[in-house]
N, C-alpha and C positions, 0 to 999 in steps of 0.2 A: 712935107717932111724934109728935113735937112740932113744930109749925110756928111759926117765929118770923119777924118782919119786921125786916130790918136794912137800913140804907142801902147802896146800891151803892158799891163802892170807886171813888174818884175822882169821885163825884157833885158834891162841892163844887168841884172843879177845872172840871168841865163848866159849872157855873153861873157861875164866875168868867170863863171864856172867853166865855160868852154876854154878860156885862156888858161885857167889853172890846170885843167886836165892836159892841155897841150904841153905846158911847162913840166908837169909831172912825168909825162911820157918821155920828154926830152932829157929828163934828169936835171932840170934847172931849179927845181924846188929843193930847198935845204933848210935845215934848222927848224925854227919855230913855224914857218909857213908849211913845211912838209908835215910836221907833227899835227898841226891844226887840220890839214887836208885829210890825213888818215883818220883822225878822230871823228870827223864829220861823215865819213863814208864807209868805215869798216865796222861791221857788227860781229861780235863774238858770242858764242853760245857753247853749250856742252853737246856731246854726241847723243846723249839720251834725249835731250830736248829736241834736237834736230830730227831724230828718228821718230819721236812722238808726234812732231809737227807733220811729218810726211804721212804717218799712219792715220792721223786724225783728219787729214784732208783728202784722203783717197780710199774711202771704204768701197769694197766691192760686194754689194748685197747679193744674196742668193736668189735666183728666180724660183720662188717657192711660195705658193699660196695655199691656204687651208679652207677658208670659207669666205663670207661676205666681206670681211676686213681686207681681203686681197684686192677687191675692187678699189678701195680707198688707197691701198699701197701702190697700185698701178698708176694712179692719177698724180702721184708726186713727181713723176718724170715728165708730165705734160707741160704745156706752155704756162698754165696758171701758177703752178708751184715752182716748176723748173729747178728741181733739186740739183741739176748740173751746175748751178752757181757755186755749190760747195764741193763739187767733185765726187758726188755719190750716185751718179746716174748709170754707171756701168754695171747693170745687173748681169751676173754670170750664170750660165746654164749648168755648170758643173761645180759641185762642192769643193773640188780641188783647186778652183780658181776664185773662190769666194772667201771672205773673212767676216761677213756679217749675215746672220740669219734672222729674218723678221718673221716671227710666228704670227701670222695674220689670220686668226680665226680659232674656232674651238678645236681642242685636241681630244680625240677619243683614246680610250685605253689601247685599242688595237693600233692606232697611229703613233702612239708615243715611242715604241722601239724603232720605228722607221725614222722618225725625226731625230732620235738620238744617234742613229747610225749616220745620217746625213751630217749632223753636227760634228761627229767624231772624224769624218772625212775632210772637214774643212781645214783651211790653212791656219797655222799658228803665227801670231796671236789672233784669236777670233773672239767675236762678241755676238750677243743675242739680244733681241728686243722682243718683249711680249706685247703684242698689239691687241688691244681690246679687252673687255671684261671677261669674255668667254675663256680666253687663253690664260688670263691671270688668276681669275677666281671662279671660272665657269659661268658667271653671269646668270642669264635666264635659264641656261641649260644646267641647272644645279642638280645633277642626278648621278647615278652609279656609273654611267657609261663614259663620263668625261673625267679628265685629270688636269690639274693646273700644271703649267709648263715648268715651274720651278720645283716640281716634285721629281722630275727625272733628268733635268739638265740645268746648268747655271744660266741665270738671266741677269743681264746688266741693267736694263732699263725697262720699266713697265709703263705703257701708254694706256691710260684709262679711256673708257668710252664704249659705246655700243651702237654703231661702230665709231671709232674716233675719226675725226675729219683729217684730211691730208695735212692740214696745218699742225694738228696735234702730233702726227707721226714725224713731220719735219722737225718739230720742237724736240721730240724724243731723240732723234738722230743728232741734233745739235748738242743736246745734253750728254749724249754718249761721246761726242767729239771732245767736249770739255773734260770728261772723265779720262779719255785717252791722253789729252794734252796735259793733264795734271792741274787743270784750273777749275775743277768741279766746284759748283756753288754749294754752300752749306745747306743741309736739310732744315726743316722747320724746327726740329728739336735743338739743333745747334744754334739757330738764329734766335730762338726764344728761351734759351738756357733751360731746356726741358729734358736734358739727358738724365736718365735714371728714374724718370717718372713712368716708365712702361709698367703695365699691369701684366705680370707673368702668372699664368694659371698652372697649377700643378695638377697631377692626375686626380687628386681627391677633390679638387674644386670645380670639376667640369661636369658634375651631375646636372643634367637639365640645361646646360649651357651649349648653345650652338655657335661655334666659331668656325668660320669658313665652311668646310665640309667635314674634314677629318679631325678627330680628337688628337691632342698632343701625343706624339709617339706613334701614331697610326700611319702606316705607309701604304694604305690600300690604294690600289691603282697605279702605284709607282713601278 
């Protein structure tokens, strides 16, 4: 094996940038050279976008688990998923230090007011993720004792699955970040020009039809 020494690609450009930085600090750059230097290195934005960027890259999830989905939620901070790559690994033990509530498991009617109180105590602005089928639509536990999460509190992202894998939860958190940053992707109705094709059932059309659990207008369990 022959070892050769060759200059790194772009090494000359790096030296040129060093010299330009030195001249700028000395005040030697003027006119067109100074304008080009500033255009290449200065980025402008709005205050709203800067604040959204900071919020979207520093979620503080609440240390809160409900059922089996909580095991999947715990694993996203491990070495395999390493959600710290995105700045979301700092789970807080107090709702007053958290701004993201992950509802990881089924919600009973007795537990719903407790969750709502925790959500009300969280920092503003705050967000919520419904993790798993049980929390979103009660899944296999479709009975009188449970209640969907969006019946008693606002939910920003629903993550399907029973239970969803850690990758699915990480995807849901990244979709929430897109929402906070204002770069949310279009839903399938917008992508396929299907807005307005929803079938809305009135109270007279629901005889014998089972949709979710509760009939339209029914707030049982909320």
